[in-house]
C-alpha positions in Angstrom: 28.2 -26.3 -10.3 25.9 -23.3 -10.8 25.0 -24.5 -14.3 24.1 -28.0 -13.1 22.1 -26.6 -10.2 20.2 -24.3 -12.6 19.7 -27.2 -15.0 18.4 -29.4 -12.2 15.8 -26.7 -11.2 14.9 -26.2 -14.9 14.3 -29.9 -15.3 12.0 -30.0 -12.3 10.2 -26.9 -13.5 9.7 -28.5 -17.0 8.4 -31.8 -15.4 5.9 -29.8 -13.3 4.8 -27.7 -16.2 4.2 -30.8 -18.4 2.3 -32.6 -15.6 0.1 -29.5 -14.9 -0.6 -29.0 -18.6 -1.5 -32.7 -19.1 -3.7 -32.6 -16.0 -5.6 -29.7 -17.4 -4.4 -26.9 -15.0 -6.4 -24.9 -12.5 -9.6 -25.3 -14.7 -9.5 -29.1 -14.4 -8.8 -28.9 -10.7 -11.8 -26.7 -10.0 -14.0 -28.7 -12.4 -13.1 -32.0 -10.8 -16.0 -33.7 -9.0 -13.4 -35.3 -6.7 -12.1 -31.8 -5.6 -15.7 -30.6 -5.2 -16.6 -33.5 -2.9 -13.3 -32.9 -1.0 -14.3 -29.3 -0.4 -17.8 -30.3 0.8 -16.4 -33.0 3.2 -13.8 -30.5 4.4 -16.5 -27.9 5.2 -18.5 -30.5 7.1 -15.4 -31.5 9.1 -14.5 -27.9 9.9 -18.0 -27.0 10.9 -18.0 -29.8 13.5 -14.6 -28.7 14.6 -11.9 -31.4 14.3 -9.5 -31.8 17.1 -5.8 -32.9 17.1 -6.8 -36.6 16.7 -7.5 -36.1 12.9 -3.9 -35.0 12.5 -2.5 -38.1 14.1 -4.8 -40.4 12.1 -3.9 -38.5 8.9 -0.2 -39.0 9.6 -0.9 -42.7 9.8 -3.1 -42.9 6.7 -1.4 -40.7 4.1 2.0 -42.5 4.0 0.2 -45.8 3.4 -1.9 -44.3 0.7 1.2 -42.8 -0.8 3.0 -46.2 -0.8 -0.1 -47.8 -2.5 0.0 -45.0 -5.2 3.6 -45.4 -6.0 3.3 -49.2 -6.1 0.3 -49.0 -8.4 2.1 -46.7 -10.8 5.1 -48.9 -10.8 3.0 -52.0 -11.5 1.4 -50.2 -14.4 4.8 -49.3 -15.9 6.7 -52.5 -15.2 4.2 -55.3 -15.5 2.5 -54.2 -18.7 3.6 -56.0 -21.8 5.1 -54.1 -24.7 2.2 -55.0 -26.9 -0.4 -53.7 -24.3 1.6 -50.5 -23.7 1.6 -49.9 -27.4 -2.2 -50.2 -27.4 -2.8 -47.9 -24.5 -0.2 -45.4 -25.6 -2.2 -45.0 -28.9 0.8 -44.3 -31.1 2.2 -41.6 -28.8 -1.1 -39.6 -28.7 -1.1 -36.7 -26.2 -4.5 -37.9 -25.1 -3.6 -41.6 -24.8 -5.0 -43.8 -22.0 -1.4 -44.5 -21.0 -0.6 -40.8 -20.6 -3.9 -40.2 -18.8 -3.2 -43.0 -16.4 0.3 -41.7 -15.8 -0.9 -38.1 -15.2 -3.7 -39.5 -12.9 -1.1 -41.4 -10.8 1.3 -38.4 -10.7 -1.6 -36.2 -9.6 -2.6 -38.7 -7.0 0.9 -38.7 -5.6 1.3 -34.9 -5.8 -1.9 -34.4 -3.8 -0.9 -37.0 -1.2 2.5 -35.3 -0.7 0.8 -31.9 -0.5 -1.6 -33.4 2.1 1.2 -34.9 4.1 3.2 -31.6 4.1 0.2 -29.5 5.1 -0.8 -32.0 7.8 2.7 -31.8 9.3 2.5 -28.0 9.2 -0.9 -28.1 10.9 0.5 -30.4 13.5 3.3 -27.8 14.1 0.7 -25.2 14.7 1.0 -23.1 11.5 -2.0 -20.7 11.4 -4.8 -21.6 9.0 -3.0 -24.8 7.9 -5.6 -27.0 9.5 -8.2 -25.9 6.9 -5.7 -26.4 4.0 -4.6 -29.8 5.5 -8.2 -31.0 5.8 -8.9 -30.2 2.2 -5.7 -31.9 1.1 -6.5 -35.0 3.2 -10.0 -35.4 1.7 -8.8 -34.6 -1.8 -6.0 -37.2 -1.5 -8.6 -39.8 -0.5 -10.9 -38.7 -3.3 -8.1 -38.9 -5.9 -7.8 -42.6 -4.9 -11.2 -43.0 -6.6 -10.1 -41.2 -9.7 -7.0 -43.5 -9.9 -9.2 -46.5 -9.4 -11.4 -45.6 -12.3 -8.4 -45.0 -14.6 -7.2 -48.5 -13.7 -10.7 -49.8 -14.4 -10.5 -48.2 -17.9 -7.2 -49.9 -18.4 -8.7 -53.2 -17.3 -11.5 -52.8 -19.9 -9.0 -52.1 -22.7 -6.8 -55.0 -21.5 -9.9 -57.3 -21.5 -10.8 -56.2 -25.1 -7.2 -56.5 -26.2 -6.9 -60.0 -24.8 -9.7 -61.0 -27.2 -7.7 -59.6 -30.1 -4.5 -61.2 -28.8 -6.2 -64.6 -28.4 -7.7 -64.4 -31.9 -4.3 -63.6 -33.4 -2.6 -66.4 -31.5 -5.3 -68.9 -32.6 -4.7 -67.7 -36.2 -0.9 -68.4 -35.8 -1.5 -71.8 -34.3 -4.1 -72.8 -36.8 -4.0 -70.9 -40.1 -7.5 -72.3 -41.0 -9.1 -70.3 -38.2 -10.4 -67.1 -39.7 -9.8 -63.8 -37.8 -10.3 -60.2 -38.5 -6.8 -58.9 -39.0 -8.0 -55.4 -38.5 -9.5 -56.0 -35.1 -8.9 -53.2 -32.6 -9.9 -53.0 -29.0 -12.7 -50.5 -28.5 -11.8 -47.0 -27.6 -11.7 -46.3 -23.9 -14.0 -44.0 -22.2 -12.6 -41.0 -20.4 -13.0 -40.6 -16.6 -14.1 -37.2 -15.6 
């Protein structure tokens, strides 16, 4: 049992390390405009002195946001066609849009779980946890924007790929229709 317990913890550690590397680590966190905006909003909120009501509201908001995040990630994974997943995975590239979207959703979920835990600790009265919880709350809301723009990138690639798919289907249905067999959807832009 000790070996399986150790292996379980090692698997978790490996997953976290891979996620953190793909996200970009502490440098990416502090360079993130979403994190910067969350810090500013947190300072404004702390300056005007939040009361206990923000904790109650947060405990209502974050679980819904978390459900949305997990649902969005599941939709991306389950409802994408094999052909479209092949396009956005860019032949297994470490910088593919598919991996970027996956890491963005994982980060979105991690931040929300962090926010929920710190909000519960703040509610329990743990010293200094209110400040950490407010930052976590605002950052979890701001990462919703980041996830939104990654989905927007995917929508643009899907839209471009649909033109390629339709052109190929027209060629199969009517061989006299000329198409560019080398047509590729345009490269996606990266969300900062």
